[in-house]
N, C-alpha and C positions, 0 to 999 in steps of 0.2 A: 462575839462570834456566835451569838445564839441563832441567827437566822440567815437565810438567803431569801431575797425577795425579788419579785418581778413587778415593775410599775410602768405606767405611761410616762410620768415624771415623778420626781421625788415628792412634789407637792400635790400630785394628781392621783389618778385612779391606780389602785393596787390590784394586780391580777391574782396574786397568791404569794405565799411564803412557805418556807420549809424550816423545820428545826435543823440545825447544822452543827457539824464538828463535835458530835458526842453530846449535844444538848437535848436530843430527842429523849423523852423520859424513859421509854422502854429499851433504849440502847446505852444509856449513860453508864450503867454498871459495867458493860463490856469495855468501855474506855478506861474506867477506873481500874479495872483488873489487868489491863494490858501493859501498864507502865507505872513506875513510881512517880512519874512526872505528869503534870497536868498539860493538856493540849495548849500550845502557845502559838500566837500569830506574830511572828517577829519579822519586820521588814529587813531587807538586805542592808539598808542604810543604818540599822541598829545592830544587826548581827555582825556584819563584816568588821567594823572597828574592834569588836570584842575578840574575834578570831585573830585579827592581825596583831593586836596587842599581846595576846597569849603566845602567838607564834614568835614574835620578836623576843619575848622573855625567854623562850626556849632556844633562841639563837638564829632564827630565820632572818634573812635580809630581804627587804621589799624595795623594788625599783619601780615606783609609779612613773607615769608619763614616759614609759619605755615601750618600744615596739619590737616585736619579733620580726626578724628579716628572713633568716634561713638557718638550717642546721646541717652539719656534716657528721656522719657517724664514722668514728675512727675505730681502730682495732679494740681499744680498751675503754672507749668513752664516746662522748658527743661534744662537738664544738658548735656553739650556737652564737650567731651574730645578732646583736641587739642594737637598736638605735634609740638614743635619747631624744625625746621630742622637745626638750628644752633648747638644745643647741644642734640637733641633727648629727651628733657625733655617733659613729658606729664603734662598737667594741665587741670583744670576743669573751665568751664564758665557756670554760671547760668543765664538764661534769661526767660522772659515771653513767647517768641516765638522764633522759629528758622526758618530762611529763607534759603532754599537751592538754591542759585544762583551760583552753582558750575559747570556749563558747561555740555557739552554733555556726559561726563563720570561721571555724578553726583553721588557721594557716598551717599548723603543725600537721593535722590530719591531711590537709590538702597536699602538702609537700610529700607526705608518705605515699600518696596516690591510692589510699584505701577507698574503695567504692562506698558511696552513700546511696542507700536504697530508699525510695519513697519520693515525695514531692513537696513542694511549697504550696500550701493550701490557699493562703490569703495574706493580706497585710492589714496592719492596724496602727493607730497612734496611741501612745501613752502620754497623758498630760498630768504632770505632778503639780498639785495645787494645794494652797491653803485657803480654806473657806469655812466659816462656822455654819455647819449644816445640822446642828444639834436638834433643832425643832422638827427636822424631817426624819431623823433616824433614832434618837435616843429612846423613843417609846417602842421601837422594834429593832433593837440593836443587831447589826449584822456586818460581817466583814465584806460580803459581796451583795451589792445592790444593783440588780440589772434594770436598766432603763430601756424600754422598747418604744422609742419616740419617733414618730414619722413626720415631724414638722419640716425638716430640712431635706429636700430631695437630693442635695449634693452629698449627703451622708447616709450611711446605712442607718436603719432605725436602731440598731443594737449598740448599746454602750454599757459600761459598768463602773459604778463608783466603788472602788476597792479601798476599804478603810486602811489607813496607815496609822493615824492617831485619832481616837474617838474624841470628838466628832469634828475635828478641825483640819485634818490633813488627809488627802486622798490621792490615789493614782486612778485616773479616769481613762478607761480604754474607750477609744472612739474609732469607729470603722468607716472609712470612706466608701461611697457608693461604688467607685471603681476599684478593681483589684490591682491596678497598676500604680504603685506609690509614686512613680516618677511623674505621673500626670496630676497628682493631688498633693500640693505642698501648701498647707494652710498657714495663714498668718496668725499671729497672736490674737489679733482682733477677731478674726473669724472663729478661732477656738473659743474665745470668751463668749461670743454670740451663741455658739452651739452649747456651751456649758450652761448658760442661763436657760436655754430651751429645755435641756435635759433636767434641770432642777425644777422647771416650771415657774421661773422667776421673770415674768414678762416685763416687769418694771425695773429689773436689774438692781434690786435693793441689796442683794447678797454681794458682799465684797469678796472678789476672787483674786488671789495672787497666783499667777502662773510661775512655778519654780523652774520647770523645764518641760520639753516635749520632744518626742522622737518617734520615728516609725520602727516597726518590728515585724517579723514574719511569723505567721502561724504555720508550723511545719508538721509533717508526718514523715519523719526520716530517721533511719538508723544506720550506723556504720557496720560494714561487713565484718570487721574485726577491730580489736582495741589495742593490739600489740604487734609491733614489728621491730625486731632487733632490740636496740637499747632505747627505743622510743615507745612510750605507753600513753594512751589517750583515755580520758575519763570525762564525765560530766556532759554538758550540752554539746560538746564536740562529737559525742557518740550517740546521743539520743536527743532528738529535737522534736518538741511537741508543744501544744498549747498548754496554758496554765490550769487546765481543768484538773480538779482533785488536789491542787496544791502540791504536786509531786516533784516539782523541779529541783529546788535547792535541796530538799530532803534526799532525793535520789543521788544528787551530786555529792553530798556529804557521805552517803553510804558508799559510793564509788571510792572516794578518797580514803575512807576507813579501811576498806578492803585492800587497797593498794599500799597504803602507808606502812602498815606493819610488815608487809612482805618486802618492800624496798629496804626498810630498816634492817630486817634480818639478813637480807642478802649483803647489804653494805657492811654490816658488822661481822660477816662471816659465819653467821649461825645457820644460813641456808644457802643452797646453790642457786644460781640464776634461773634454773628451770622452775623454781617456785613462782616466778613472775608469769609463767605461761598459763597459770590458772586464772589470770585476770579475765580473759575473754570468756572461757566456759562458765565462770561463776557470775560475772556481772552482765554480760550481753543479754542473757535471757531476762534478767530483771529490767534492763533498759528497754528492750524490745517490748516487754509487757506494759511498761509505763506509757510508751508512745501509743501502743494499741489502745490502752484504756482511755488516755486523754482524748484521743480522736473519736473514740466511741462516745465519750461524754459530750463532745461537741455535736455529734449527730443527735443526741437526745435534746440538746438545746435547739437545734434546727427544727426538730419536730414541734417543739413548743412555739417557736416563732411562726411556723406555718399555720398553726391553729389561730393565732392572733393577727396574722398579717403584718407585712413589713412595709406597706405603703398606705397612704391615707385612705384610699377607697376601700381596700380590703380590711383595714382596721375598723373603719366605720361600719362595714357590713358585719364583721365578726362581733363587734361590741353590741350592735343592735340585736344580733341573733342570741348572744349570751344572756341578754336581758329579756328575751322572749319567753312567754309561757307555753309556746308551742312544743310539739314533740321534737322538732328540729332544734329548738333552743335547749331542751333538756339534753339532747344528744351532744350539742356543742359544749355544754357545761361539763358533761362527762369526759369529753375529749380533752378539755382544758385540765381537768383534775388529773386525768391519766398522764398527760404530757408533763405536768409539774411533778407528779410522783416519779416519773421515769428519770428525772434529773437527780433524784435522791441518792443514786449511786455515786454521785460526785461528793456529796457533803456528809454522808454517813458511811464512808468507805474505809472503815478501820482495817479490814482485811487487806486491801490493796496497799495500804500504808505500811502494814507490818509483815505481810507474808512474803518475805524474801527467802527463798530456799535455794541452796546450792546442791547440785547432783553430780556425782561421778567425776570428781577431780582428784588429783593426787593429794590435795590438801584436806581431803575428807576420807575417813576410813570407816568402813562398815564391817563389823565382826561377822564371821560366818554364822548363819542362823538368825541374825538380828532382822527384824521385819519392820519395814517402813510403815508409818501410820496411813490409814485410809481416810482421806478427807474428801472423798468423791461426793458425799452427800452434804458437805458444808458449803455454804455460800462464801466463796473465796473473796468476793468483794467486801462483804460485810463482817465476816467473822475471822478471828485470829486462829491460825494453826498453832496449837500449843503442843510442843513435843521436844524431847531431847534426842531424837534420832539424828545421827550425824548429817550435817548440812542445814539443819534448822537453826533459827535464832534462839539463843538461850532465853527461856521464858522468865518473865519477872515473877519472883516469889518473895513475899515479905519474910525476913528473918530477924532475929534479935540475939545478941550475945548472952543476955540474961534478963531477968524480970525488971531490972532497973535501967536497962539500956534502950536507947531509941531504936525504932525499926530501921532496917536497911534492906536494900534489894539484892538479890543474887547478882544483878547487873552492877551494883556498886562494888562487889567483891571481885569481879572479873575485869579484864582489860588492863589498861595502864602498861601496855607493851609486854605483858606476860601471858603465858598459858595459865589456866586455872583448873584445878581438879577438885571436883566435889564428890564426897563419899559419905558414908553414914556409920552407924554402929557396926563394928567388925571390920572397918576399912582402914585401920591404923597403918597397915603395911603399905597401902597406896600412898599415904601421907609421908611415911618414912622414905619411900622411893622418890617422891617428888622433891623432898628436901635434899636427898643425896644427889640427884641430878642438878639441882640448883647450886649446891655447894661446889661442884666441879667447875662452875663458871660458864658463862655464855647464856644459854637458854634458861630462863627462870620459869619455874612451875610453882605457883602458889597452890596450897592445898587446904581445904576446909572440910570439916565434918558437919553434917546437918542431922539433927534428930535429938532425942531425949538424952541429956547429959553430954552432948557433943559441943563443938565450938559454937555452933549457933542452933537455937531452937527454931523449929518449923512453926512459926506463929499460928498460922491458920491451917496447918496440916496439908498445905498445897504441894510442897515438894514431895511428900510421900505419894501423892496421887499422880504426879506427872514426871517423876525422875526417870522412869522407864528402866530402872535397874534395882537389884536387891540392895539391902542395907549395906552389904559389904562390897557392892559393885562400885564403879567409878564412871564419872562423866567428865570428859576433858573439853575445855572451852578454849577456842583460839583467842588471840588478843583482840579480834574484832567482834567478840561476843557470839560467834557462831560455833555450834557444836562440832568439834573435830573428830571425836571418837567416843564411844562408850563401851563399857564391859559389864555384862549383867551381874557378875559375881567375882569373888576373889580368885586369883590364879596362883599357881605355885611360885613363880618368880616374877613378882610385880615390877621390880626395877628393870629387869631385862625387857619385859613386855612394854613398859612405858617408854623406855629408850627406843625400842624398835618402832613404836608408833610415831614418836617425834621425828626420828630419822626419815621415816617414809613421808610424813607431812612436809618436812623441810627439804625433801629431795637430796638427802645426804647419803 
């Protein structure tokens, strides 16, 4: 994942490359500090079986080859008609709630009649291939390898070898010259011809196995709302965008994390159904921002394409000018450098990956006098907002139980379906209150003290710098790792205060 590169062909002229995904030397530390985990590039074909297996272990049932037909909302639940694609048998599923996580062509959202704002921008083909391209890529390893090849007028010049397994498996995006996919239906043979052109393999010595191919839409679309009655929609059903920045699956998983704990709490009776009404105000701004950013990133790519030209004549002219010693040649080289640098917001965008903030919902409580952080001077695309102000994501801080214990993150201590309370020296009453609430049954509140002589030592003194509360104060974290509430210092009746906060968050 070290680079993103732009080339005429994989074997031909390279127009430039960028450090990518935290590998730029002067940004690597930001990525290391932001998370206990290293950046990973996991294809859906690898990730999905892991998720499915774990969900099955926890009791979920999966019905593959099954089609959604329609739903009917009843007084106390939802009746959904499904059809087995194996034998066309229709059957009914009754549930308390229905979640439409059914992608950019969401039939659930369509039946709800929720408006979709925006437009379909373009169409493309994805071609999943096996081919040993090691000699073209292993010396400049990168997950995204843009090929701007003008040889085939029936195709757009723009394509991308997106690494799946280094360096033998790829998904290649290929864009037809026409924007109407119904008029462009390539055969496997024509796809192979184009792939060899993009590789620069005129003698067709590279063995290419096509595993699958299909068309897809480049969208700039958002749903007006995500929730109606007992039906809730998340993922690509509600935010539809190109894969710029790699924000698709990540945002969908964040949507699911936000909704899952709330559904669980409502179904278990820990919260009233009005907790679910926080889905749209919390997640829609995130989804809308992702769509906006991804399409802005596409515009940066288009500016780069314009500098190089997308047809044979303009490419020849641009290449000749770029090699010229004239003032015009110097200006062209500066334009190319600027255009490549402008795409860096796609591949060094730690901020847009991490800065999900929730404002002003009933599941977020701000104490009177608490002041929100001012990040107006921070590059929100590049830098992480680090704060424990309610509505922000819990920052990663390294902790250790003692000198002989391995490090663990604040994120490791939180989640797992529970609320988590962090305090410090002098905060024992907060911990006693958390235990008392947990012992009653229902909502669980884990509690940990951080500091000298506490449950966990603050390995690099980072928690002391960013906790935002005194040592006897408290920070309460929701099951989805977002800060629910914080209190600067100890109060008289900690248990009553903590119960009141939880009741408000859970709409009880």
